[in-house]
N, C-alpha and C positions, 0 to 999 in steps of 0.2 A: 767331553766325557766319551762319546761315541767312538770317536778315532782312537782315543787312549784304550778303551776296552778291546776293540778290534785289534790294533797293535800288539796288545799285551797278550791276547790270546794267540795269535798267528805266530808270535814268536815262541810260543811254547810247543809249537808243533813243527815248524819250518826245519828244513835241514840247514846245515852250516853255510851252504852257499846261497840261500835265501831266494832260489829260483823256483821253488814249488808252493809259493805262498797261495796262487790262485787255486790250487787243490783243496786247500782248507778254508777258504773264504766262505763258501756258502755255509758250512757247519758253524763257523763263527757268527756270521750274520743270524742264524736261525737261533744260536744260543743267546744272542743279545736280545732279540725280539721276541723270544719266549720266556725270559726272565722278567721277575718283577722289578720294577724301577721305583725307588724311594720317592722321588719328587712326584710321579703321577699315581703312585699307590697300585698299579696294576702294570701288566705287560702290554708293549706295543701292538703285539698280535692281538690280543683281546680287544685293546681299542680300535684296531683296524676292524676285525671280523666279527666281533660280538660274542665271541666264544673262546674257549681255550683251543689249543691245537690237539688233533687227535692222532694218538700213535697207534700202531698196529696192536698193541695189546690193549689198549683203550677199547677197540671195536668189539672184541670178545666180551669184555667186561662191562660194557655200557649197559646201565639198566634200562629195561624196557619202558620205563615211566618217561624218560627223556626224548623218546622217539616220537615221532608225530607222522601221522598218515596225510594230513593236509599241509600243502605247500604254504598255503595262506596263514595257517595257525603257526607254522615253523617261522615264517617271515615275520609275523607280528611278534612273537616271543623274542627273535633275533634283534628286532629295532627296539623294543623295550629295554633288553639288555644293554644294548649300545648306548641309548638315550642316558640311562642310569650310569652306566660306567663313564661316559664322559663327562656328565655332570660331577661325579665324584673325582675324577681325574683333574678337571678344573679347579674344584675345591682345594685338592691336594697340592697343586701347581702353586696355588695362591699362598698356601700355608708355607710351602717350600721357600718361595720367593721373599715372604715376610721373615722367615726364619735367617735367610741369607743376608736380608738388609740388616736385621738386627746384629748379626755377626759383623758385618762389614762396618756398621756405624760405631760398634764398641772398639774396633781395631784401628780404624782411620783416624788420621788427624788433618787439621786444617793447614795447608800450604801458605807460610807467611810472606810469601815473594811479592814484592810490590815493583812498580814500573821505576827503573833506574838501578836495580839490583845488578850487582856483577854475579854472574853465575856459570857453571860447567854443564855439560851436556854428556849423559853416559851414552856412548855409542860400540856397543859389544861386537865390532867388526875388526878381524885380524887381516892385515894385507898379506897377499900371497909371498911366501918366502920369509915371513917374520914368525918369531916364536910367541904363542900365546901367553906365557908365563912372564914375558918382558914386554908385552904391549900394554900402554896405558890406554884404558878406555875411556877417559875423559877428554873432552876437548873443550878448549876455550882459553881465556874467559871470554864470556858474551855479556851484552849489555840487555836486560829485559825491557823491551820498549812498549809491549802492549800485552795485556791479559784479554784473550779473546772470549773465554769462557772460565769457569772455575778449573778446567783440567787441561786447558791449551792456552801456550804462551808463545808470542812472537819475540825472536831474539835477534840481535845484530851483533855480528863479530867485534869485539873490544878493541881490537888492534886497528883495525882498517875502517870501521863503521859501515861496511859492506856486507852483502851476502845475508839477507833476512833469513833467518831459520823459524819454521814453526814446529812445534815439538810438544809432546805431552808434559805435564807438570811433574810426572812421576820420574822422569828421567833428568830432572834438573837439580843442581845441589848448589848451595851458595859459597861464595869464595871468602875465606877469612882474610880480613884485610890486614890483620897484624901480623901475619906468617910472610915469611919472605918469599918473595916471586920465583925464586929458583926452586924452591921446595914444592911448589905447588899441591901443598896440602889443601884438602877439602874435607868438609864434614857434611854427612847426610842430615837433613833437616825433616 
């Protein structure tokens, strides 16, 4: 999410030749670090320094009650704020993780692949000189020879029985046995 935010903000300011991005990077990083994040419930700046950033107008408007004459009192206050903020951020991260897990559990499905199934692999690579529109991204058929984890499978190329392939289960589909080999029609499971 961090890189997406930075890239999105940079793209709003850089010129069309994209060579002046480094001039805007500090401002984009500052915007990211001082904005409140949903997962942690605070800004990264506050969690790092124990205070909100001080802008020039803030100095003239800062109430005198917040100022301290003693370095020790100021340090103690900052440390207490940091401990409280980090404890709250930890709670907020746990809540966000639980929320993401619940969403994932609602939308995910179990993969019914078993050892011996014929499958195809999704490989979104276009060879140099080829048109993306006409490229088939499905390779196979392969034979599933081992499930090393719930998410990773080991495959062997069905035609030669050589070249073991280890891949993520999400990039695998099954081969419909009742469809003619020439059409290479597959369905996502």
